[in-house]
Structure formats: C-alpha cells, structure tokens
N, C-alpha and C positions, 0 to 999 in steps of 0.2 A: 638040206632044209633050207627054208626061204624064210628069211626074218626081216623086218623092216628097218634094221639097225642102218643108221648112216655116222660116219665119222670125216672129220675134216682132215683132209690128207695134205701135210705140208707140202710135199712132193710136186702136187698139182695146184694148191692154193685154193682147193674147192671142197665142198662137202659131198662125199660120195657114198652111194649105198655099199653098205659093207659085204663083200661076197669073197667067201674064202677059197683058195686054191683047189682044196679038196674037202669040200664039206662033207661030214659034219666036224672035221678036224681043223683047228687053228692053231696056227704057230704065232707065238707073242715073245719076242725078245725085247728086254729092257735094261739100259744101262744103269747098273748099280753104283756103290760108292767105292771111293778110293779110301782104303780103311787106314787112315793116320790120326784119326781123332773121334770123339763121339759124334753120333748123328745130331743134325742140329733142325730147327723148324723147317728149314727150306727143304732138307731132304724128306721129311715126312710127306712134302705133296706129292712126289713122284711116287712114294711108297703107297699112299693111300688111293691116288688116282688110278694107279694101274693095277691096285688090289680090286677096285671097284670094276672096272672093265674086266678083268679075269673072271670075277664073280658073276657080273652080267652075261657074259658070254656063256658060261657054264650055266647059269639058271635058265636061260633061253633055248639050251639043249646042244650047245656045241661041246666038244670033247677038246680041251685047251691043252697044249704044252706051252707052260709059260718059263721061260728062261731069264733069270737076272744074274749077271755077272758080278764077281768081286774083283775089283782092280788093287792088286797086291804088288806089282812091279810095273816099271815104265812110265810112270806119270811123273813127269819133271816139274819143278818149279814154273809157275807162270804158264803151264800147259804148252811149254817150248820144248825145242830139240835139243837143247843143252841147259845146263844147270844141274843141280843135284836131285835125286828122285825124293819125293815127298816123304815116302815111308822111311828112307834110308836116312835121311835128314833127322826125322824124330828119333830114330834108334840111336843115331850117334849123339844126340843131343840128351839121350835118357841112359845111355850104356847097356843098349839091349840088342839083340839080335833082330834083324828087320821081321822075321817070321813071328817072334815073341809079338811085336807090334801088331802085325795083321792078325793073328790069333786073338789077342787082347780085344781089338776095336770091331774086330769081326763078331765076336760074340755079344758084344755091348750093342752092336747095330740090331742083331736079332732080337736081342731081350727089348729093345727099345720099340722095334716094330710090332712084336708080339703084344706089347702093351697097349698098341694102337690097333690091335686086333687085325694086323696084316697078315695074312695067309702065306706060310712060305711057298715060292715058287717050286716048281716042279723040279727044277734042274739049277743048280747054282754054281757054275764053274768059276774057277780062280786062273787068271791069265798065267801065273806061275806054273799051274799045272797043264797050261797046253803050249808050251813052248815048241814042240814038234810040230803041231799044227800050224804054228805061227810061221815057223822056218819053211814048212812045205809052201804055203802061201806066197811067201817072198820069192821064193824059186819059181813059181808059176808066174810071178809079176815079171820079174828078170827075163824068163824066157820069153815072155810076150813084149819084150822090147820097153817096158814102160818103167823100169827102175835100174838104177846104177850102182856100181859098189864103188865108193871113194874112202881111201884110207882106214879101210877095215869096216866103214858103216854103210849101210845101204839105203838109198833115198828114192822115194817115188819120184817120178819125173812127170811133174804136173803139166808144163807145156806140151810135151809129148801125147799125154792122156788126153788133154783137151783139143788135140787136132782130131781126135776120132770121136770122142763123147764131149760132155759139156760139164767142166769143172766149176761149181756155184749154181747148179740148177735146183737144189735142195734150198739153200740160202738166199738165192736171187743176186749172189756176188758175180760182177763181171771180171774175168781175169785181167783184163787191160788195167781196170781200177785198181784192182789188187796189186799188180806189179807196181802201178806208179805210186801206190800208199805205203808199200813195204820198205822198211829200212834195211838198208844192204850191209850195214856196218855190225850186226848183231854177231856176239860169238858164236863160233861154229860155222858160220855161213860159208867162210872159205871153202868148206869141203863139197858144197852144193853148186850146181850148175844154174839154178834158180832161187831167188830167195823164197818162192813160192813151195819149193820141193819139201818134203816132209819125211821125218825118218821111219824106215821100216825095220831097221836094226842099227844099234848104237854100239860101236866098239865102246868098251868098258875104260874107263880111266883106270890108273893104278890104285886108285883110292875108292873106286866104286866096289861095293860089298856084293851086289846080287848080280850075277854074271853066269852065262851059260855058254858051251861050246857051240859053234855055229861053222858053216862054210868059209864065212867071211872072218871072223874074229871070236875072239871070247867077248861077250857083250850081253845085250838085252833087248826085248822087242820095243818098237815104239809103241806109244800110248794107243794110237788109233787101230792097229793091227787086232788087238785081241778080240775086239767084238767082232770084227769081219771073220776071223777063224773060228771064234767059239759059235757065233750064229749057224754058221754052215755046217759045222760038225753036228750041231743037235736039231737043226730046224731043215737042213739042205741049202742048197745053192739059192733056192728063192722060198720065201716064206710071207706070211700075211702081213703082221703089225711089227713096226719097230718102234718102240717108245723111249721117253727120256724126258730131262728137262730142256726148255728153249735154249737155255746157255750153252748147250751141247750140239746145237744144229751147226754152228760152223766155230771152230775147223773140225770138230770130232765126227760127226756125223756125214758132213760132205765128205771127209776122207775117207770113211767106211765105204760109202757108195763109189767112190773112185777105186779103192782098193779090190772090192769084190766084183767088178766088172773088169777090172786089168787082170785079174786072176784067172778067171774063167769065160771070159766073153760073153757073159749073159746078160739079159736085161736086168732091172734093178734087183737088188736081193730081195729088199722088202718092198711089198706092193703099198702099204700104207704107212706112213711115217706121222706119228702122233706125239705131239709136244705139248707138255704141261708149261704154263707159264710159271714166273718166280714168285716166290714170297719175297716181299721188299720189308724194309726197315727206313723210315722216314723217304721213301721213294727210292731206295737202292737196293740191288740185289743183295740178299742175305748170302754170305759165304764165309768159309773158313778164310779163304785168301785176303779176304777185305777185312776180317777181324770184326765184323758187326753182325754177329750171330749169338742166338741163345740155344743150347743144346735142349734137346726133348728132356733129359734128366733135371735139367734146370727148370724147364716147365713144369715138370711133374712135381718139384719138391718146392717152387718159388725162390729158389737161390740165386737170383741174378738181379743185379741194381736196377734194371728197368722193369721188373715184374712187382705188380702190388700184391700179387697172392699167388699161390699155387694153382696150377690147371691141371686138371684130370686128364688122362689119355683120352676118354670119350669127348671130352670138350675139345681137344686138339682136332680130332678126327672130324668132329663136326665143324668147327671153324673151317677146315680145308674143304669139306662138302657143301658148305654153303655158296660157294661161289664157283663159277662154270671154271674147268680146268685151265683154259686158254686165256683166262682174264688174270690180271695181276692181282696179288692178294695181299694187303699192307698190313703189319703186325701192329697191334694196339693191344694195350689192356682192355679197352673198352669194347673192341672187337671179340677178344677172348669171352670177357664176360656176357657179351650178348649170344654169343655161341654156346656158352654154359646154360642160358635161359632156353634157347631153342631146343638144345639136347634133352634137357629136364621135361619141355612141353612132349617131345616126341616119345618119352619114356613113360611119363603119366598116360599118355594116350595107350601105349602098349600095355600099361597095367590094368586100366579100365576095361579094355577089350578083353583081356584074360579073366576079368572078374564078369562080365555082362553074360547072361543066360539068355537065349531067346525063350519067352511065354509059351508054353506047350499049349497048343489047343486055342490061343488067343487071338489068331491070325485076323486082323480087321484092315485089309489092304487098302492103301492110299495111292492110287497111280500116280500122282506128283511125287510124294514121298520116295516112292520106289525108283522112280526115273532119276530122281535127284541123287539117290545114293549110288545107283548104278553108275550114273555120269561121274560122280567124283572118285569112285573107286577105279574105273576105267582111266582116269586122268593121271594115276599114280605112276606109272611105268612110261607113259607116252614121251615125256621129256628125255628120258635114257636113250630113246631111239633117236633123238635127235641130238647126235654128237655127244652123248653121255652128260646131258645137262642135270647134273645133280641138283643144283640151286632150284631149278623149276620144280623137279620131282619133290624137293622137301616143302616148297610152296604148295605143291598139292597136298602134301600130307597134312600141312597146317589147315587148308581148306576142309579136308575130310575131319580133322580133329575137332573142329567145331560142332560137327554133329555127333561124333562120339561122346564128347563133353556133355552135349544134351541129354543124348540117350542114358547118360549116367545120372543125370538130374532130375530125369522124367519129362524135361520139356520136349523132347522127340521120342514118340511112343513107339517101342520097338515091333509092336504088332502091326504097325501101319507099312511095314516092308515084309516082304517074304524071307522065311527062314534061309532059304537057297542064297538070297541077296545079302542078308545078314551075315553067313558063313564066307560068302567070297569077299566081303568086305575085310572081314577080319583075317581071313588067310592072306590077301593081297598087302593088306598093312603090315602084317608080320613079316612077309616076304621081303616087302621093299627095306624094311628098317633093319632085320636080322641078317638076312642072307645076303642082299645085294648091297646096301649102304654099310653093311659090316658094323653097325652100332649095337652094344649089347648093354646091359643093366649092369653097372658098376657095384652094386650093392651085392654083397655075398650073403649065401643062404643062411649062415649063423646071424648075420646082421638082421635079417629078414625076420627070423624067429625071434628075435630078442625084441624087435619093434612090437610083434605082435603081442608080447608078453606086457610091453609097456603100455599098449593100447589097452589092454585088460586093466591093468592099475587105472589108467585114466577113465575107463567106463565105470568101474567100481566107484571111484571118487565122485564122479558124477550123479550116481544113483543114491550116495550116501550125503550129497551136497557138500562136500569138503572141497570148496572152491578154491581155498589156496593151493590145494594138492593139484586140483585141475590146472591152475595157471602155472605152477612150477612144471608140470609135466610138459605142457604146451611151450613154455619157455625152453626147457631143455631140447625139445625136439626140434624146436625153431632154429636153435643154435647148432644142430647138426644138419640142417637143411630140409628138415621135414615139417610140413604144415598140417596139423590135424583138423579135420573138416565134420562138423556136427550135421550130419543130413537126416532127412525124415526117414530114410531108410536104414540108418545105423550110423556108427561112427567110422569114418575113413580117413585116408591120409594120401597126400601127394607131395612129391618133390616140390620145394620152394622154387619158384621161377623167377 
C-alpha cells in the first residue's frame, strides 16, 4: 500500500516518507521500562506517542507487529557498566526477590497504561527470558572480532567497530571527542581496552543475585544487548521502526546499532529511528534517577505535594497529545488544567455528534457550507501524516468543533450540507478521537443513566416552577463538572470546560 505518512528519522536527521520493508506489514520496536518503581508522567509520553503511532498505522491499513520490551535485568545504576543492578538494589532494600519486584511493578505499569487507554503491544519480551539469544549475539560479535573477553566479562570494542562503521552516527557524537571527554578512572575501567567500550556480558560479583551461566562466566547481560537480541528475534535482522525516549539515543540506541551491525554485518537494523522528547519539570528532565518525578498514580489521585488537584487519565493523555512528540513538554498544574478543558471540549463535541440526526427530506444545499465542512473534515488527519503531529490534528478538531456546536444550537443548518458530508464528518471525528488519538469518555454507563434521571427531575422542577429545586440541581451537577443547558430544543448538558 502507498500512504503519505512521513516520519522524522533521527538517523538521517530528516523527515522521510514512510515506506515499510514489506508493505503492508510494519515492524515496530519500542524500548519499555526498567521495572523497579511505578511509572511516572515521563513514562506516559512514550507509552502514548507510540500507542498513537501504532493505532494510526493500523487505521490506514498496515498490519503492525508492535514489540515493547520489559527490562528486568542488567540495567545498572547511572546506566553504567559498574555498580548495582537497579532492580536488585530495590529488592535488597525491601527484602524481596528481584523477580518479585519485577512482577509487582510490571503489573502496576500495565494497570497505569491501561488507565491511559494504551493498547498492549503484540509482544512484550523480558530481558531475563532471552539470555540464550543474548549469549548467541555476543558469540557472533566475538567471532567477527568486535568484542573481547576480560576477566570473565565481555566488552564491545568501540574503536575497532568504528574503523569499519561509524559509532556515533545516530547521536551525532564524534568518537575522538568522546575519547577526550571520557574519564578513565571510573570503577571497572581497568578491564576495558578503551573507556568507550561497553559491557555485553558482566561477570557477577559474589553478592550479585541475578546471574546466569555463560561460556565466559556466571553473570548477566549488559543493558544495551537485550533490545538488539529481542528486536532481531521478533522482527528480523532488519525492521521498520525503532522508537523510544530521546534520553535513550545515547548511549543505549547508539550501542544497539553497533551491536546489531557487529553481530551480522548487516545494514542498520532499524530503518527509522523515532524519538519522543522529554516531559520536564522546571526545565529539567523528569526521571526516577533525578528524584523529580510524579507517578501516574499520584496524578490520578492528586496525592503529591506539587499537585493542586487530581487529574484523570484522559486529561493526562490529552496533555501528552497536545504537543508534538519531538518538542519538550513542561509539567505544570496550569498546563494539565488546560488539557482537561481541551479534553472536555472534544468529548462534548463527540456527545453532540452522537445526538445530531440529519433532517430527512430537508436537504437545502449551500455550496459554500458544503465546501467548508468538507475542508474542515479533510484537515483532521492531514497533520498526522506530517510526522504524527497530534497537536495540529487537535487544533483541526477544535476548528471543526465550532461548526458542530453551531449545528447543535441551530446557528448552522444541517440541511445546507449533504447527508453524505454530514456522515463523513461524524465518522472522521469519531475515528480521530476514539480510534487514533485513543481518547475515551470517562463517564460510566451507570453514571450516564443516573444523569438522565437527574435531568428528568430538573425538567419536572422547571415545569412546576420550583426554582429552588432547579437551582439546587444545577449547583449539584456543576459541582460534578456538569453544566445544564436550557435550549429551545429542550434540556441538554455538557461537561464543564
């Protein structure tokens, strides 16, 4: 299939037309979390961005295999080759088995992303479940002369690799500059030929809990290796898209590229490298290691000192979507409150569209009105083709929403456009909001039924001129974020924006 989607490719630093290797099939690999704590607001961005990319690819007809890993071993403190495993450190502090920690936080990660309406990936492999594949890849790299064994550990030989390839081509780093700026007195560097070399396999110290047998020692794989091994296993030696946060570009993704090329002498494993930018707090990257994060659960409950209120999952999702994925997004209560209003506007539009019916037999076409609605409808998806610009798609939704609201109040006569144009407008609005952006109505069916009952009491109070009761019902509903609207066509309601 041929589709006008273009994506910014970090590898080439250009926006490129997206052409899959074997259309209509698309292989998508995204780096998932290291599970030693609850997911925070920063994690939500990659979860939502690549959920939308996967949704959109499927919406336009591609058959997507979406793989997102779980890191449950090998990720050491400070993302280094020495120090303690992040999961093991937490396990020791809480007197747990490391895999208890992994199981607990993986489940909570799934629960939090489900709240955000993020669809589960097709495959979610764990690093600890693919030790065999990682050992095999190390053996291939050794055989190709681009790694070496040192004191039971195995290191990737960056200078040797750089003679044949280009270490730094993804991040734009220059190896000579890296050599100059790298401190050579770090713990464990004495095992390395070069300070730039990174661990493929680490010999476990006597106190290291998570360990496996290998041809070199009893130990564990390096952090970078898992993604190279698992993406190859499930997507092949070359696949379409590799995604992840911008903070992973160097060294993690740079090392992935090197490992994949060194193991099978192939061209780049991933053809498109797509990176979402960071969510920041006071201009600094939000992250567990920096201690400046708010977990998703804290956002949903409001239980954090920096939060003025609780924010619903769809508010958080809309907050992420209202900015282009490659721009930074700074946390603030004001930004989240604005996102809540924007989300409710979109939901009010969806509710109105579900109510509107085209007047049968009343067609009184106006060429200008017809063209205007067609144009606004056509503009909904255009920004997504331009590097998945959800911010502009949402702006297009708001432009169309003005007309939808006017249709609802009677200012814009439905009969001035064709029924076909009306149905197309409704279908496209729903598809963008529900299927691609992944927003959903947070009000339950039971709550909806109860609201209809309350509106019945309100109508009865108006008819009997019991204005005290009318005002009381209005105030009660307003306290729940619902505004009653007295219209010529009857009583209606909307989410308070």
